[in-house]
N, C-alpha and C positions, 0 to 999 in steps of 0.2 A: 504493500500500500504506500509506503514511504517513497519508493523509487518511481512509482507510476505518476503521471500527471493527475491532478486533482479531479478533473472531469471524468477520467477513466475509472479512478477509484470510486468516485461517486456513483457511476453507472453500475459498478459491481455491487456496491452497498445497496443501491435501490433494487437490484435484481434479487438479492438475498432477502430484503424486506418484503418484496412482493411474493416470494416463495413462502416466507414465514406466514404471511397473511392467509394464504391458501390453506395451510396446514394448522392454523391457529384453532384451538378447540372452540366448538360452537358456544360453550358456556362462557368463555372469555368475551367473544363477540357480543353475546347477549348482554353481559354486564355493561359493556361499553355503550351499546345502543340504548339500553334502559337508562343509564346515567345521563346520556346526552338528551334523550327525550324529556326526562324529568327535570333536568337543570335548565336547558335552553328552550324548552317548549317548542321544539321543531317537529316536523313530520318524521315518520319512520324512515322514509327514503333519505331525507336530509341527514338524519342521525347516522345511518349506515355509511353515508359518504364521509361524514366527519370522522367516524370511527376508523375507517380505512385510511384516510389521510393522516390521522394521528398515529397509526401504527406504521405506515410507510415512512414517516420521518425518521424512524430509527435506522433506516439505511444510511442517511447522512450522519446521524449521531455515531453509528458504529465506525464509519470511515474516519470521522474527525478524531475519535478516541485513539484509533489505531495509528494515526499519523501525527500524534502529539510531538514526537521528536522533530518533525519538520515544521509543524504548525506553530510551535512556540517561537520560531524565527520570524514569523509574519503575523503574530497574534494581533498587533495593532491594526493591520489591514483587514483581518478576518472578523474582528469583533470591534464595533464602534461603541465607545462608552459615553453615555450621556448622563450628566449629573455627578461626575467624579468630584467636582468641587465641593459637594456636600461632605464627602469623606476627608478630603485634604484640608478643608477649613476646620473640621473637627480635630484632626491630627495636630494642627498648628495652634489650636485654641488652648488657653490657659485652664479652662474648666475641665479639660480631659484628665489632668493630674496623672498622666502616664498610663491611664487605663485604655483598654480597647473598647469594642462595641460589638453589637450583634448585627449581622447581615441576614435578613430573612428573605427566602425565595420559595419557589415551588417547582414541580416537575413540568416545566414548560420549555419547549424548544430544547436546545442542548445545554442543560444546566451544568454539565461537566466542564464546559468551556469557561464558566464564570471564574473558576479558580485561577486559570491561566491569565484571563483578562485582568483580574485584580492584581495578581503577582507582577505582571508586566508594568503595572502602574504604581508599583511600590507599596501596595496594601498587603500587610502581613496576615494572610487569611488562613484560618484553621478550618478545614472541612470536617464536618461530623458525619461519619459514614456508618452504614449498617453492614455488619460483617456478613460476607457471602457464605452460603453453605459449602461451596467448593473452595477449598483452601487455595488451589492454583488460581482460580478466577479472582479471588480476593487479593492475592498477592499481585497479580498482573494489573488489576484496576488501580490499586493503590500506588504501584510503581509508576504508572502513567500519570496519576494525579501529582505525585511528588515531582515528577520530571518537569512539570510546567510551573512549579513553584509553590505548591500547596503543602501544608502540614496536615496530616490526617490523624484524627482520633476517632474512637468508636463511641457510640451512643452511651455506653456504660462508663465512659471515662469522664464522669461529671467533675471530679476533683481536678483533673488535668485541664478541663475547659475553664474553670474558674481561675486556676493558676495562670493560664495563658492570657485570660482577660486582664488580670492584674498586671501582667507583664507588657500589655499594650497590643496584644493580638486581636484580630477581628474573628469572631466565631461565625461561621456560615451554617445556617440551619435551614433545611428543606422541610417545610411545615405542612404540606398538604395531604400526607398519607394518613390512613386510619391508624389509630393506636388503641391499646387496651383501655378498658374502662378506668383503671386506676391511674393511668398516665395522661389523661386528658380532661378537658372541660367541655361541656355541651354548649355550643353557640349556634347562631343562625348562619347557614351557608347554603346558597341557592334555595332559599325559602324552605329549608329543611333543618330539623334539629340534627346537628352533626358533632361528633366527638372530635375535638381538635387538640393537638399537642400544645403544651403550655411553656415549652422550653424558653422561647424568646422572651416572653413576658416575665417569666420568673427571673431569668438572668438580669434583665433590664431593671427590675424592681430591687433585687437584692444587692446589685452593685451600683445602682444609680447611674446607669449608662444608657445611651440611646439605642434604638433599633433603626436600622436603615433598610427599608424595603427595597428590593432590587429584583428585576425580572428580565428574562431574555426573550427576544422574539426574532424570527427569521425574516431576512429581507428577500425581495424577489431575485436578487443575484446570488443567493445561497450564502451570503455573509450574514452576520448577526448584529443586533443592537442590544446592548446591555444598558438598561435604564435604571438609574439609582434615584430614589426619591428622598425628600427631606427627612431628617431624623425625627422620630417620635419617642416620647418618654412615657414610661409606665408610672401612673400616679401611685403615691405611697401614702395610704391612709391607714387607719386602724383595722380596716377590713382587707386583709391580704388576699383572700380568695376573690373578693369582688374586684380588686385592682387587677389581678391576673386575668380574670374572666373578661373584664372590659377591654383590656389591651388585646387579648386573643381575638375578641370579636372584631376589633379594628383591623387586625391582620387578616382575618378570614374575609372581611369585606374587600380589602385591597386585593387579595388573591382572586376572589370572585370577579372583580372588575377586570383584572388582567385576562382571566380565562375567557370571559365574554368577548373581549376585544380580539383575542387570538384563539378561538375555540379548537381549531384543528391541531394546535401545538401542545395541548395538555395531554397528560397520560390517563386517558379515559378507561383503559383496560383494568385499572386498579379497582378493587371492590371497596370503594370509599366509605360505604355506610354499613359495612359488615358488623362492626361492634355494636351499632345501634340496634341491629336485628338480633344479634346473638347474645350480647352481654347485658342488655337492658330489657326489662319487661315492657309489654305493650302499655301498661298503666304508667310506667315511668316516662316512656316516650310521649304519651298523651299529656303528661304534666309539663314536660319540657316544651311541648308545642304551645300550651297555654301561657307559660312564662315568656316565650319568645314571640307571642302573638301570631302564631302560624295557623 
């Protein structure tokens, strides 16, 4: 992949993705289509089209990850960064006191490129990863991430995250996947009660640091734009749970707005509402719906 021209590598990646779509289990396709119909209020045909586009984009994602050794040389040309000044102003500011911050994002477009784009611009990013079941795959992916300038820690390394925040690093958190009941808080997401991870809000509140929302999207010429938004701070009152829930709701809303803008770039195949079906009773879900005015 590294020695081939990008267009040829991309054609190979797209062919692999198209083949994967054909053999993708019907259950997965059904999850994606149901998610899209329920969230975007589109027809079945439109939902199937978006689901397919969302899956086929993994052809380009696959190629870009494979060519990280070459791509890092031209990262500035491949990923346009908008809003970088929000981060650089924070780094220069006296209120920082040497601490880092949280960068919040979602599984949209090629999120793996974000680490390289931040690193190329002097942002010391720590990516929080989920350990892969395959030891070889886990090793390969993390080697590729490290290659473009990221430091990787696993979700279980909470102490390391707080230590690195205190040392001035930026913690990158992907917040849109489902979590277990005990690890999340229920907020409104696409007009549905949704279990949402609280990591960003918790870190922000406990360390008095900002959260920088940041999202990727693909341009027509196959390059990308990384858009960074102004920092937001978690309120710190006597009600810790309410503070964390309020901030998590803000982040969920920002994520939803981005997905609606670029629907074919989100990871719709993920069973996003599984914990709400499996870990919460119908009575509990009904109560959440009342609380959230759904």
